[in-house]
N, C-alpha and C positions, 0 to 999 in steps of 0.2 A: 280418775279422782284426784282432787287436790290434797296436798299435805294438810293434816289436821282434820280431815273429813271421815276418817275410818273409825268405826265403832270399837275396834279392837286396840286402838293405840293406848299404850301404857298398861295394857292388861294381858298381853300375850307375848311370850318370848320365843316360842317355837312355832314356826309356820305350820307344822303338821297339825297343830290344834285347829287350824282353819282350813287348810287345803294343801295342794301341791301335787307332785307326780310320784307315784310309788310303783316300782317294778317288782315282778315276782314270776314264778314258774308254777303252772298248774301241776298238781300231783295226783290227780284222780280222774277217772272217766275217760271219755273219748279225746279230751284235750290234754291228757297227761304229757308233761314235758314241754308244753307250748309256753313260750315267753309272752307275758302280757304286761300292760301298764295301766294302772288306774289313775285317772286325772280327776281331781276334785277341785272345782273352781272356787269353792267357798261361798257360792251364791245359790246353792241348791241344785246346780247342774253338775252331774258326775257321769263319767263315761269310761269305758274300758277299751283300750287299744290292744289288738292282737299283733304283737311285734313280729311273730313268725308268719303272719299272713298279710304282708305288705303294709303293716301298721294300720290296717283297716279297723273300724270301730264296731264293736259288738254291742254289748249292753250300754244303754244310756238312760238316764232318769233325771227328772226335774222334781225336786222334793221327793214325795212318795210315789210319783207317777212315772211309769215307764214310757219311753218315747219310741224305742226301736222294736222291730219284729225279730224274734229269734226263732229260726227254723228248728225242726225236730233233730236236724243233723247236729246243731250246736257247733262248738269250737272243735276243730280237728287239726292235727298237724298239717303242715304244707305237703302237698302231693304234686310236685312239679312235673312228674312223668305220667300223670293221668290227664292229658290235655287233648283227648280225642273224643269225638261224639258228644254225648251228654254226661261224660265223667264229671264235669264241673258241678253238676247238681248234687253229686254225692259228697261234695265238700262245701256246699253253699250253706253257710251258717246264718245267712241273713245279716242281722245287725244293722246299726244305723248307716254303715257304709261298707259296701263291697266294691272294690275297684275292678273294672273290666278293661281289658286291653293288654298290653300297650300297642299291639300291632293288629288286633282283631277284636271286633265287637259285633256279636250276632250269633246266629246258629252255626252248627257244625257244617263244614264245607271242605271240598277238595278240588284243586285245579292244578295247573302246571307249576304253580308256585309252592305247592305242598298241601298238607292236611292241617286243618285248624278246628279245634274243638270249641264248644259253646263259650263265648265271652273271653277267650284268650287265657293267658297263663299267669298274669301278674299277681292275682290274689292268692296264688299257690306258691309264692316266693317269699322267703324270710328276709327281714330287713337287717342290715348291719347298722347298729345304732352309733351315731357319731357324737351326739351331744344331748345332754339333759340339763336344762336350766331351770332351777327352782326359783320361786319368788323369794325376795329378801326383805323381810319386815324391817330389819334394823336400819337399812339404807333406803327404805322406801321404794325399792324396785319391785313392783308387783307382777311384772311380766314373767311368764313361764312358757317353755316350749320343749319339745322333743323332736330331734332331727335324725333321720336315717336314710340309708340308700338301699334300694331294691333293684335287682337286676333281672332282666329278661334276656338271656344270653345263650348262644350256641356256637360251637366251633364253626368257622366260616361265616358266622353271622346268622341272624341279626344280633347286635349288641345294643340294647336300649337300657338306659339307666334312669331310674326314677329317684330323684332326691326329694324327700317329703318332710315337711315341717308342720307339726300340729301345735298350735299356739293358743294362748288365752291370757287373761289378766285376772289375778286374784280378786274376787268380789264381783266379777262381771259374769252374767249368765250367757256366755258366748264362746265360740271356738272358731278357729280359722285353719283351713287346710291349704297349704301353699306347696304346690308341686312344680318341679322342674324336670322335664324329660329331655334327655340328651342322647343323640345317636353317636356312640363311641365306635361304630363300625368304620371300615374303610370303604364301604359302599352305601348307597342310599337305602333306607329302610322304610317300609310302610308303617304308619302310625295312626291308631284310633284309640280313643279314651272315653270311657263312660263311668260316671259316678252313680252306682246303684244304691240309692238312699232309700232305706226300707223302714216304713213306719208301722207300728203295731199298737195293740190295745194296751192301756186305755186311751192313749192319745187319739188313735182312730177308733171310733165306735159309731153306732147308729146316730146319725145327725152331725158328725164331725164334718167340717168343710175342707175340701181339697182346694187349695188356693193356687191359681196360676192364671196368666192372661196371655193370649196369643192365638194365632191361626193354627188350627189343628185338623187332623184327619185320622180316622181309624187305621191302624196298622194293616189290617186285612183288606182295606180299600172298600169295604162294604158300608154304604151310607145308612144301612139298616142294622149295623152292628148292635148286638143286644145291650151293650153299655153305651158306647160312643155313637149316639145318634141325636139329632136335634130335638127330639121329643122327650129325652130322658135327662134328668138332673144328675149328670155323672160327676158333679163336683160335691155331692153329698154322699157320705158313706152309708151303704145299705146294710141290712142284716146279712148274715151268711147266706150264700146262694148254693143250692144243690147243683146247679149247672157249672159251678166253679170247683167242685170236688175233683180230685185227681189233677189232670192237666188243664182244667178249665181256667181260662184267663182271658182278659181283653186288654188291649194296648192302644194308646194314642200317641202319635208323633206330633209334637208341638213346636212351632217356631215362636219362641217367647218374645214378648214385647219388653222394651226397655222402659224403666220407670224414671222419675225425675232426677234420681241420684246417678243415672247413667248405668244402672245395673238391672238385671232381671230378678224378679222376686217370685218365690214359690214356697209352699209349705202347707201346714195343717193348723186349723183352728178348731178346738173342741170347746163349745160354749159351756158344757157341763163342768169342765175343769177350770175354765176361766183364763186360759192362756193359749198362745199360739207359738208354734215353732216355725221360724222364718229362715229361709235359705236364700242367699244372694250370690249372683255370679255374673261375669262379664260375657255378654253375647259375642264379643269379638273373639274370645277364647273358646267358648262353649255355645255354639249357635243353636243347639237342639236341646229340647227337654222332652223326656219320655214319661208318660203316666201309665204304669203297670197296675192293674187292678186284679186281685186274686182273692175272692171272698169265700174260699172253701171252708168247710167246717174244720175248726182247729188249725186252719192255715189262712188266717184272716189278715190280709196285708195289702197295703198299697205302697207303691214306690214312685218317687219323683226323681228323674235321672238326667241331670245335665250331661251333655256329651259333645264331642267333636262331630259325631255322626249319630243318626238313629242306628239301632242294632240291625243293620242290613248286611253286615259281613264285608270282609275285605274284597272279595271277588266283585260284588255288585258296586261297591264304592269305586273300585278301579274302573269298571265299565262305565260308570256315570261320570268319571273324571273328578270325583270329590275326595279320593284317597289322598291323604297327606303323605308325602314322601320326604322324610327328613334326610338331608344331605349329611355326609360325615362331619361330625362336630356341631351340627345344628341343634339348637335348643328350642323348646316350647315351654312357656310358663302358664300355670293355671292356678286360680284361687277360688275357693268355695268357703263362704262364711255362713255360720249359723248363729242365731240369737233367739232368746225367749222373750216374747212380748207379753206383759202382764197388765199394762195400763189400757183402759178401755179405748182412749182416743188413738193409741198406736195400733191396737188390734183393728179398730174400725177402718183406719186408713189402709192397713194391710189387706183386709178382706175385700174392700171396695176395689 
């Protein structure tokens, strides 16, 4: 925005009247003692970072409408030593973002390289906060961000360091996740990363559109998969399904197409609410997109998950030759951008 274009000019002296970043510690329930940060963009978009869980995003809302799915587990303290089997599910709070990796994405597995639990360890690691920058109304600097470091580390390795910055601009309904992953080990380390982005009611509801474009296949390889088949409109949210209760789910592996801006676009449009949540990412960084659909009663959720790999696990990726091996000191950078679309013409372009 240009100077002189802000409706609050001359009327507000404290930025907290509009928005900014506020940190606190939960003092009750399953999340007692967990550090969080609320980010209010002053545009109707507000979201909660769980600083003790890799700075992942839990609750998120636009105006009075929730965007993210919150599991019945909710926010829990980090559990870095419960990383075998399906332990991950007992700490999976859902939220707008749960990070998966940094060295394994997929189901539990064991081989000569060791044991690995569902979706890796990083979401169960606390962040060391390095910087919080608030918007400055007086000097017209409306940018804000929070930066932290999260470590996946063990004696003798691997040592992978995630430096994460979550940023936005006061007055804009958008946020950007900028990640840098560095191998600080003295040996090469395997690397996989998946952004588990989970949408919930009311953003997803009967008739909401799941928006993405690209070549796809059902994860189970069945052309007659009950959701992902050529005869089913799997891009439109259905009512709750009995066959998705419990462990019921269906998944598609997508090779996303690049749009005219050089990025891949995906997200959700709910015509009844009149807005869309759009996610953008670089296919050179994140060549895969996963669509998880789980329409169980009271567990009504779909996820769109950009990643370096589909959730096939470290072992299979190694066998296929797709496993990333970061050399000592090597870095990888990733960026994921979200914005809310409210103008009819923008939504039409996005959905098409």
